[in-house]
VONUTI-253068 format. One record per residue: x, y, z of N, C-alpha, C, O, CB in turn; residue in one letter. Coordinates in steps of 0.001 Angstrom, whole numbers, plus 500000, padded with zeros to 6 digits. Glycine has a CB too. Layout:
% residues N
XYZXYZXYZXYZXYZA...
//
This chain:
% residues 77
500838498833500000500000500000500000500884501231500000502017501180500478499046499998501203M500386502327499475501187503543499418501287504183500804500538503831501716500585504537498408D502214505122500949502513505724502258501310506453502852501085506384504060503681506692502130A500546507141502035499383507888502538498328506937503095497791507165504179498771508759501418R498036505880502360497061504888502823497562504212504090496791503986505023496786503834501727T498845503889504126499421503267505317499218504155506542498842503662507606500917502986505107E499459505446506407499286506360507535497839506393508019497592506426509225499732507764507146Q496887506384507096495466506378507491495110505087508203494421505105509223494558506565506263R495578503964507670495302502667508294495904502618509694495240502187510636495861501512507429V497144503052509839497803503022511147497129503961512145497028503634513327499276503394511001L496672505115511686495958506041512575494658505415513063494333505507514246495669507376511854A493921504788512173492676504114512563492952502938513484492213502711514441491915503637511325N493998502199513204494371501061514035494771501521515436494414500882516426495518500278513385L495505502619515520495910503159516826494691503579517639494635503344518846496864504359516646A493729504191516990492498504603517682491719503382518155491302503316519311491613505473516757E491527502432517275490779501215517612491493500402518679490850499826519556490565500358516367W492808500351518611493572499490519497494103500165520743495036499666521372494693498918518760G493525501284521102494018502066522237494234501221523491495264501366524149493052503183522545R493308500360523833493406499517525032493568498045524680493161497167525442492172499701525909D494163497780523522494316496405523062495772496126522705496559497041522465493404496134521852R496101494863522677497409494445522167497242494188520673496323493483520256497955493159522921V498117494752519888498056494592518437499386494020517960500450494552518277497740495952517725I499317492941517201500504492386516562500510492883515129499562492646514381500526490813516629F501554493557514751501665494127513419502913493552512764504009493651513316501716495689513467L502753492965511614503881492388510885504194493319509724503336493594508885503567490926510382I505428493799509685505805494757508655507298494704508377508085494226509194505398496166509066T507665495200507219509072495379506869509399496861506750510552497229506527509404494648505555H508393497707506897508607499140506729509141499769508004508535499672509071507311499826506312R510276500405507870510920501027509014510031502099509644509998502232510867512254501629508599L509319502856508829508452503908509367507375503334510277506982503977511250507804504694508230S506900502151509979505891501491510804506519500885512049505954500973513139505164500410510002T507670500279511894508346499622513007508693500620514102508518500322515284509610498916512522I509173501782513736509609502779514724508499503194515681508784503593516810510141504003514017R507263503112515264506143503538516104505682502468517081504805502725517906504990503948515241N506245501291517004505818500192517876506341500384519297507441500897519501506300498845517315A505537499966520275505983499998521674507088498980521907508057499260522613504805499727522627D506947497814521322507925496732521435508113496111520052507176496033519258507467495654522483R509330495676519786509664495093518492510248493708518722511132493524519558510661495996517705I509746492742517974510307491389517995510846491112516598510094491098515624509229490307518428A512137490895516508512762490552515234512745489037515118513302488333515960514228491121515129L512105488545514073511911487107513911512699486616512701512606487180511611510408486766513758I513466485566512912514190484899511830513946483407511944514083482829513022515718485221511878E513588482794510846513328481352510810512347480914511898512508479855512503514635480584510960D511332481741512137510280481390513090510640481576514551509870481191515431509889479995512881G511791482155514821512228482359516213512481483847516473512976484567515605513515481531516516R512136484288517674512438485658518071513927485724518401514398485067519330511556486114519297I514657486522517631516102486625517831516492487915518555517578487995519130516818486550516491V515623488918518532515840490152519283514482490708519679513501490561518951516655491197518450E514437491348520844513184491902521343513495493139522178514422493127522988512394490847522178Y512728494195521986512899495403522788512246496591522116511482496437521164514379495686523030G512552497776522617512069498999521987513011499357520840514104498802520725511970500168523021T512585500273520010513427500739518906514765501243519453515825500882518942512709501860518100H514710502075520490515938502638521054516854501568521635518072501632521468515598503652522128D516277500592522312517094499506522869517778498711521763518957498373521866516230498571523729Q517033498421520715517575497579519650518629498291518811519598497661518386516460497105518756L518464499583518563519487500278517767520748500546518584521806500819518016518931501600517223I520646500472519904521819500688520757522845499563520617524023499760520912521389500813522215A522408498391520171523311497249519990523923497326518589523310496907517607522553495886520197D525132497864518516525788498080517221525990496795516425526099496842515200527122498745517432A526040495651517100526236494369516422524936493590516244524957492445515791527224493529517193D523815494199516596522533493497516548521958493373515149522322494123514243521546494196517420G521071492431514987520425492201513688519484493346513328519414493756512169519651490875513701R518758493863514324517845494984514066518647496190513580518258496858512621517028495347515348Y519754496461514238520608497584513843521107497394512418521143498350511644521801497731514811R521491496176512065521948495889510702520817496132509701521047496683508624522459494430510593A519594495721510058518428495960509204518214497460509035518006497942507922517159495293509800F518265498189510135518079499636510107519132500302509224518809501146508388518136500212511529L520387499916509416521472500493508619521295500193507132521516501066506293522823499960509101D520901498974506807520687498597505405519539499390504793519628499824503644520404497093505291A518463499581505551517319500348505059517689501809504857517282502425503872516139500235506029E518453502361505778518854503761505692519763503990504490519594504969503762519560504197506981T520720503100504278521614503201503123520813503031501841521037503759500874522745502143503202V519887502085501816519054501851500638518206503057500290518021503357499110518164500652500857G517681503761501295516858504945501071517697506090500522517252506840499652516166505372502367S518904506216501035519766507321500634520228507178499188520456508179498508520971507408501556A520366505948498717520850505733497354519726505617496342519985505624495139521698504496497300T518487505511496795517353505340495873516923506646495265515984506676494468516180504708496582A
//
């Protein structure tokens, strides 16, 4: 879905899910950053778990590597 539609969907989901637990599966960094908690899953297993700030603090972590790859990819696109 395009970025504008994604923002509308996420805004509606946030309103609806105010007092609920919501599992959101995404590859979009803009969506991931807004999550309260992030679980990085590889081969069906949780390999990292925490907040965005906690996960990017680990310079050798998989989430950080994903973030760095996405940032470099955006800058060159």
